[in-house]
SERO-4910 file (N, C-alpha, C, O; in steps of 0.05 Angstrom, whole numbers):
BEGIN
 pado doro    nc1    nc2    nc3   cac1   cac2   cac3    cc1    cc2    cc3    oc1    oc2    oc3
  Met    A   -580    501    448   -562    500    421   -565    518    412   -548    536    412
  Phe    A   -596    519    398   -604    544    384   -597    567    392   -588    582    375
  Glu    A   -599    575    416   -594    599    424   -562    610    422   -554    632    413
  Trp    A   -550    587    433   -511    590    426   -503    602    399   -491    622    391
  Val    A   -519    573    385   -506    580    354   -524    613    339   -520    627    319
  Leu    A   -538    614    355   -553    640    340   -534    663    341   -525    678    324
  Ser    A   -530    659    373   -512    684    378   -487    689    368   -478    712    365
  Val    A   -473    668    362   -451    662    347   -447    681    320   -431    699    314
  Ile    A   -469    671    307   -475    683    283   -484    701    283   -479    713    262
  Glu    A   -501    714    300   -507    748    299   -486    769    307   -482    792    301
  Ser    A   -472    746    327   -438    769    337   -427    771    325   -417    793    321
  Trp    A   -420    749    308   -395    745    284   -398    749    257   -379    754    242
  Gly    A   -421    747    250   -429    744    222   -427    725    210   -439    705    218
  Tyr    A   -408    723    183   -403    709    161   -379    687    171   -376    665    161
  Pro    A   -363    697    193   -338    693    200   -343    666    224   -329    647    227
  Gly    A   -369    674    238   -392    662    256   -392    637    238   -378    619    244
  Ile    A   -405    636    220   -416    611    203   -391    593    191   -391    568    191
  Phe    A   -376    604    183   -354    597    177   -335    575    194   -327    552    188
  Phe    A   -332    589    218   -320    574    251   -342    551    252   -336    527    254
  Leu    A   -355    556    252   -387    533    266   -380    511    243   -367    491    249
  Met    A   -389    516    217   -384    498    202   -352    482    198   -348    459    192
  Leu    A   -331    502    205   -309    486    202   -307    466    230   -297    443    230
  Ala    A   -317    476    249   -320    464    278   -330    440    278   -320    421    290
  Glu    A   -357    437    258   -380    416    255   -365    393    240   -375    371    243
  Asn    A   -339    395    221   -332    380    205   -303    370    215   -293    350    205
  Val    A   -291    386    235   -267    376    250   -273    354    272   -264    331    273
  Phe    A   -287    362    287   -309    350    317   -334    358    310   -340    381    313
  Pro    A   -352    339    298   -388    351    296   -397    353    331   -408    335    343
  Pro    A   -392    374    339   -406    386    366   -434    396    357   -454    391    370
  Ile    A   -436    413    332   -452    422    330   -464    408    302   -446    405    286
  Pro    A   -488    401    295   -500    392    269   -499    414    250   -500    437    259
  Ser    A   -497    410    222   -499    428    205   -530    435    197   -537    454    183
  Glu    A   -545    415    209   -569    413    210   -582    442    233   -606    449    234
  Val    A   -570    448    242   -577    469    264   -570    497    246   -583    514    235
  Ile    A   -538    491    251   -526    518    238   -537    529    213   -546    552    212
  Met    A   -537    513    192   -544    531    162   -578    546    167   -584    569    167
  Pro    A   -591    525    172   -622    533    173   -622    568    189   -631    589    180
  Leu    A   -607    564    216   -604    597    227   -595    609    204   -610    625    192
  Ala    A   -575    605    196   -565    622    178   -585    638    157   -589    661    151
  Gly    A   -597    607    146   -619    621    128   -633    641    135   -636    663    124
  Tyr    A   -645    629    165   -665    646    173   -656    676    180   -671    694    173
  Leu    A   -633    683    192   -626    707    190   -618    719    159   -612    743    157
  Ser    A   -620    706    139   -613    711    120   -643    728    105   -644    749     91
  Ala    A   -661    712    115   -692    721    100   -701    745    120   -721    759    118
  Ser    A   -678    745    142   -691    772    163   -686    795    157   -698    815    163
  Gly    A   -657    792    137   -647    807    114   -620    823    146   -613    846    151
  Gln    A   -613    802    155   -587    809    169   -561    791    161   -541    790    175
  Leu    A   -564    780    143   -540    766    118   -554    765    100   -579    767     99
  Ser    A   -531    762     74   -540    754     50   -539    726     40   -519    711     44
  Phe    A   -561    718     28   -567    685     30   -536    675      9   -524    655     18
  Trp    A   -527    686    -11   -502    672    -30   -478    677    -11   -461    659    -13
  Pro    A   -471    696      7   -446    699     19   -452    678     43   -434    662     49
  Thr    A   -472    677     56   -480    659     79   -472    626     65   -462    611     81
  Val    A   -475    615     37   -478    595     28   -452    587     20   -447    563     17
  Leu    A   -431    610     14   -406    603      7   -388    602     31   -366    590     29
  Val    A   -396    617     54   -375    609     75   -384    586     95   -369    574    111
  Gly    A   -409    582     92   -420    553    102   -399    535     85   -381    520     95
  Thr    A   -403    537     63   -387    513     42   -354    513     50   -341    492     46
  Leu    A   -343    534     59   -312    541     52   -309    524     81   -295    503     85
  Gly    A   -323    536     99   -318    518    131   -320    491    131   -306    476    144
  Ser    A   -341    483    113   -341    453    109   -324    434     97   -319    411    104
  Val    A   -314    452     72   -295    441     64   -267    441     75   -252    421     71
  Leu    A   -261    459     86   -232    455    100   -236    438    122   -221    419    124
  Gly    A   -253    442    139   -259    418    163   -256    393    149   -240    377    159
  Thr    A   -267    389    131   -269    361    126   -236    353    110   -226    331    112
  Ser    A   -224    376     95   -198    369     82   -177    354    101   -161    337     95
  Leu    A   -183    369    134   -168    361    151   -165    328    156   -145    314    161
  Trp    A   -187    325    152   -190    284    155   -176    276    132   -160    258    134
  Tyr    A   -181    290    103   -163    275     92   -133    275     84   -120    266     65
  Val    A   -127    288    105    -91    295    106    -90    275    129    -70    260    129
  Val    A   -109    271    148    -95    245    166    -98    217    156    -84    198    165
  Gly    A   -121    213    136   -124    187    124    -99    180    106    -88    158    104
  Ala    A    -90    213     90    -66    199     75    -42    203     91    -22    193     81
  Gly    A    -39    214    108    -15    215    135    -11    179    143      9    165    140
  Ile    A    -37    172    153    -42    147    168    -25    123    137     -4    111    138
  Gly    A    -44    123    114    -34    112     93    -50     77     96    -65     70    114
  Ala    A    -44     62     75    -56     34     68    -44     18     90    -55      3    106
  Ala    A    -17     25     84      7      8    102      2     -1    130      1    -24    140
  Arg    A      0     27    141      3     25    166    -23     25    180    -27     22    204
  Leu    A    -40     30    161    -71     14    180    -78    -13    173    -96    -23    187
  Lys    A    -66    -29    151    -57    -53    150    -46    -62    170    -56    -82    179
  Arg    A    -27    -52    183    -13    -68    207    -30    -58    224    -38    -79    234
  Trp    A    -44    -37    237    -57    -35    251    -78    -46    254    -87    -43    276
  Ala    A    -95    -62    232   -120    -78    233   -111   -100    242   -125   -114    257
  Ala    A    -77   -110    231    -64   -142    240    -67   -144    273    -75   -163    287
  Arg    A    -59   -117    283    -63   -125    315    -82   -113    326    -86   -116    350
  His    A    -96    -96    313   -124    -86    328   -153    -87    320   -172    -73    327
  Gly    A   -150   -107    304   -172   -109    277   -203   -112    280   -221   -107    264
  Arg    A   -205   -127    317   -228   -132    334   -243   -111    333   -265   -111    322
  Trp    A   -226    -82    349   -234    -60    350   -236    -41    325   -255    -26    324
  Leu    A   -216    -40    303   -222    -31    278   -250    -36    261   -262    -22    245
  Thr    A   -256    -73    277   -281    -85    260   -267    -93    227   -282   -104    212
  Leu    A   -242    -88    218   -224    -86    198   -203   -115    198   -196   -123    220
  Ser    A   -195   -125    180   -178   -135    169   -158   -124    150   -162   -104    135
  Pro    A   -139   -138    152   -120   -125    122   -131   -133    105   -136   -115     89
  Ser    A   -138   -154     98   -156   -164     71   -181   -144     66   -183   -134     44
  Asp    A   -198   -139     85   -217   -115     88   -211    -91     71   -223    -83     52
  Ile    A   -188    -82     85   -178    -59     79   -165    -63     40   -162    -45     24
  Asp    A   -162    -81     39   -151    -87      8   -176    -84    -12   -173    -81    -37
  Arg    A   -199    -86     -2   -222    -94    -12   -236    -66    -13   -247    -60    -34
  Ala    A   -237    -46     11   -250    -25      7   -232     -4     -4   -239     20     -7
  Gln    A   -203    -16    -10   -184      6    -27   -195      7    -55   -203     26    -67
  Ala    A   -194    -25    -65   -210    -22    -88   -229    -16   -100   -233     -7   -122
  Trp    A   -247    -23    -73   -279     -6    -78   -276     24    -89   -287     34   -108
  Phe    A   -255     36    -68   -256     65    -67   -246     78    -94   -257     96   -106
  Asp    A   -225     66   -100   -213     71   -118   -232     73   -148   -231     89   -167
  Arg    A   -248     51   -145   -268     54   -173   -296     78   -166   -303     96   -181
  Tyr    A   -309     72   -138   -329     92   -137   -322    112   -117   -342    122   -107
  Gly    A   -296    123   -108   -293    131    -95   -308    171    -92   -317    186    -75
  Gly    A   -302    171   -119   -317    200   -127   -350    204   -117   -357    223   -103
  Leu    A   -363    188   -123   -400    178   -108   -397    178    -91   -415    191    -79
  Ala    A   -373    167    -70   -377    156    -42   -374    189    -28   -389    200    -12
  Val    A   -350    199    -40   -349    228    -33   -369    248    -37   -370    266    -20
  Leu    A   -381    248    -51   -402    273    -65   -426    264    -40   -435    280    -24
  Thr    A   -434    239    -41   -458    231    -27   -458    235     -5   -475    248      7
  Gly    A   -431    221      8   -426    215     35   -425    246     48   -428    246     73
  Arg    A   -422    275     34   -411    301     46   -444    304     53   -447    323     69
  Met    A   -468    292     48   -494    299     59   -512    280     79   -536    281     83
  Ala    A   -492    261     88   -496    248    109   -487    246    136   -464    237    138
  Pro    A   -498    253    157   -490    250    174   -472    234    192   -480    211    195
  Val    A   -448    240    204   -429    215    211   -406    211    186   -383    218    185
  Val    A   -419    201    170   -406    193    141   -397    216    137   -373    215    138
  Arg    A   -409    243    131   -400    269    120   -373    278    133   -361    293    118
  Thr    A   -361    273    155   -338    271    164   -322    252    160   -300    258    153
  Leu    A   -327    224    165   -308    209    162   -301    197    135   -283    182    133
  Ile    A   -316    204    114   -318    196     87   -284    209     77   -272    201     57
  Ser    A   -275    227     92   -245    235     78   -230    220     91   -206    225     87
  Val    A   -233    198    110   -211    184    116   -202    178    103   -181    185     92
  Pro    A   -222    153     97   -214    131     67   -209    144     49   -195    130     35
  Ala    A   -211    171     35   -210    183     12   -177    180     11   -163    170     -6
  Gly    A   -170    195     37   -140    200     44   -126    186     40   -108    189     24
  Val    A   -133    163     57   -123    131     63   -119    111     26    -99     97     22
  Ala    A   -134    114     14   -131    111    -18   -120    128    -36   -119    122    -60
  Arg    A   -110    154    -27    -93    169    -44   -106    179    -65    -96    187    -85
  Met    A   -137    180    -58   -154    202    -72   -135    225    -90   -121    240    -77
  Pro    A   -134    226   -115   -124    254   -119   -138    278   -108   -161    285   -110
  Trp    A   -114    293    -95   -131    315    -87   -147    331    -97   -169    331    -87
  Leu    A   -143    350   -117   -168    360   -143   -191    340   -139   -214    347   -134
  Arg    A   -183    317   -142   -212    304   -148   -222    306   -123   -244    315   -128
  Phe    A   -221    303    -99   -226    303    -75   -237    320    -73   -262    322    -69
  Leu    A   -216    345    -75   -235    372    -65   -256    389    -88   -263    413    -86
  Gly    A   -264    371   -108   -279    376   -130   -311    357   -115   -333    369   -113
  Tyr    A   -308    333   -108   -327    321   -106   -339    335    -71   -363    337    -66
  Thr    A   -323    341    -55   -325    347    -33   -335    378    -30   -348    385    -10
  Ala    A   -327    400    -53   -341    420    -49   -365    423    -60   -380    441    -53
  Leu    A   -371    402    -85   -398    402    -96   -416    386    -72   -437    396    -64
  Gly    A   -404    357    -60   -421    357    -47   -434    376    -14   -456    374     -4
  Ser    A   -408    394     -6   -420    410     11   -437    426      0   -459    428     10
  Leu    A   -431    440    -22   -445    466    -31   -476    455    -32   -495    467    -21
  Leu    A   -480    428    -47   -510    421    -44   -524    411    -21   -547    403    -20
  Trp    A   -506    413      1   -520    407     24   -526    440     40   -546    448     52
  Thr    A   -500    455     36   -508    482     54   -531    486     43   -550    488     58
  Leu    A   -535    490     12   -544    506      0   -576    494      4   -594    510      2
  Leu    A   -581    466      8   -607    458      5   -613    466     40   -636    475     43
  Leu    A   -599    464     62   -607    475     91   -604    501     91   -622    511    105
  Thr    A   -590    518     82   -592    544     74   -619    564     65   -630    585     72
  Gly    A   -624    541     41   -649    553     31   -678    543     49   -698    557     46
  Ala    A   -677    523     65   -697    518     76   -695    536     97   -716    549    101
  Gly    A   -681    541    108   -678    569    132   -699    593    123   -717    603    136
  Leu    A   -687    598     93   -698    620     88   -728    619     83   -745    636     89
  Leu    A   -732    595     71   -758    593     54   -778    590     91   -799    602     94
  Leu    A   -768    578    108   -781    575    132   -783    601    144   -804    608    153
  Glu    A   -760    619    143   -769    640    161   -769    635    191   -754    617    201
  Ala    A   -785    648    207   -789    644    237   -793    613    247   -787    608    270
  Asn    A   -801    593    229   -808    574    226   -781    554    223   -782    529    221
  Tyr    A   -759    568    222   -730    551    216   -730    526    234   -728    503    225
  His    A   -731    530    253   -735    510    278   -741    479    264   -725    460    266
  Arg    A   -767    476    249   -774    457    235   -756    445    217   -759    421    211
  Val    A   -733    461    206   -725    438    188   -702    415    217   -697    391    216
  Ala    A   -695    431    233   -683    412    254   -690    386    269   -679    366    276
  Asp    A   -732    402    270   -740    386    278   -748    356    262   -756    336    272
  Val    A   -742    361    232   -744    338    214   -721    319    217   -721    295    221
  Ile    A   -694    343    211   -671    327    199   -657    306    227   -647    283    226
  Asp    A   -663    326    254   -651    318    280   -656    295    281   -636    281    277
  Pro    A   -679    282    286   -686    251    296   -669    235    265   -652    219    271
  Leu    A   -673    238    241   -665    224    228   -629    225    225   -619    209    210
  Ser    A   -612    243    238   -589    245    241   -587    224    259   -575    203    254
  Thr    A   -601    230    283   -599    213    306   -600    182    299   -584    163    301
  Leu    A   -622    186    292   -628    144    280   -600    139    262   -589    118    267
  Val    A   -587    156    243   -562    148    234   -539    135    243   -528    114    235
  Val    A   -533    158    270   -521    161    292   -516    133    301   -494    121    302
  Val    A   -548    122    312   -548    105    326   -544     74    309   -535     53    318
  Thr    A   -554     79    286   -549     56    270   -515     49    264   -504     27    262
  Val    A   -507     68    263   -475     63    257   -468     50    286   -459     27    286
  Val    A   -471     63    310   -463     53    330   -466     27    336   -447     14    345
  Val    A   -494     16    331   -503    -13    338   -492    -29    315   -490    -53    321
  Val    A   -484    -22    292   -471    -36    278   -442    -49    282   -434    -72    285
  Tyr    A   -431    -23    282   -401    -22    299   -407    -43    319   -400    -66    313
  Leu    A   -421    -38    351   -419    -61    365   -426    -87    352   -409   -105    352
  Tyr    A   -446    -90    344   -446   -117    332   -428   -131    315   -426   -155    314
  Arg    A   -413   -111    297   -380   -124    282   -366   -128    300   -354   -149    296
  Val    A   -359   -113    327   -346   -124    351   -341   -146    351   -321   -160    347
  Val    A   -377   -152    361   -374   -175    381   -377   -204    367   -376   -225    379
  Thr    A   -384   -199    330   -381   -214    321   -361   -217    302   -366   -230    282
  Trp    A   -343   -209    305   -315   -202    291   -295   -229    284   -286   -238    305
  Thr    A   -288   -241    267   -270   -262    261   -254   -248    241   -263   -236    222
  Pro    A   -227   -251    246   -208   -242    224   -214   -261    199   -221   -285    201
  Arg    A   -211   -250    177   -216   -261    146   -184   -256    133   -180   -262    109
***
């Protein structure tokens, strides 16, 4: 995967970074923990400039996750509740869960979006409840852009500082990302098995 990502960025430059980060947020085939440290490494070697690299990575990330906000807004709370009433076990949600989640999101949604942009799996999915809760678009965009910028800056900076040892970023973050993904799947399966409508 490293070689393919590296070849895309070397061949396409900034548009390649934008495309990879967009794709990572629409359907996470390639983690940003691989893309941005590689881009940072190329910045260290002089093939790219640091700040344009961070900027295009952030833009790709924001655009990709914004598509999920639109999906959430299109579904809406009412439709999601009807779906939960029929298929609640597979969503591990009841209509009352959606009401509670929406109230929580109305209160803490900005912080959830900001911090969620820096967590594996959550990074993409946090946009759906933001859309369902109809979080004001500009507020969502502001928190998303800030969280994406911080995460992109951290990963690109790590790649820049480590230069030829950029792969160490992924060596540390990839196992943590895998642990988060496995935990999410295990919790989901547990909730499906033990789910009772409330």
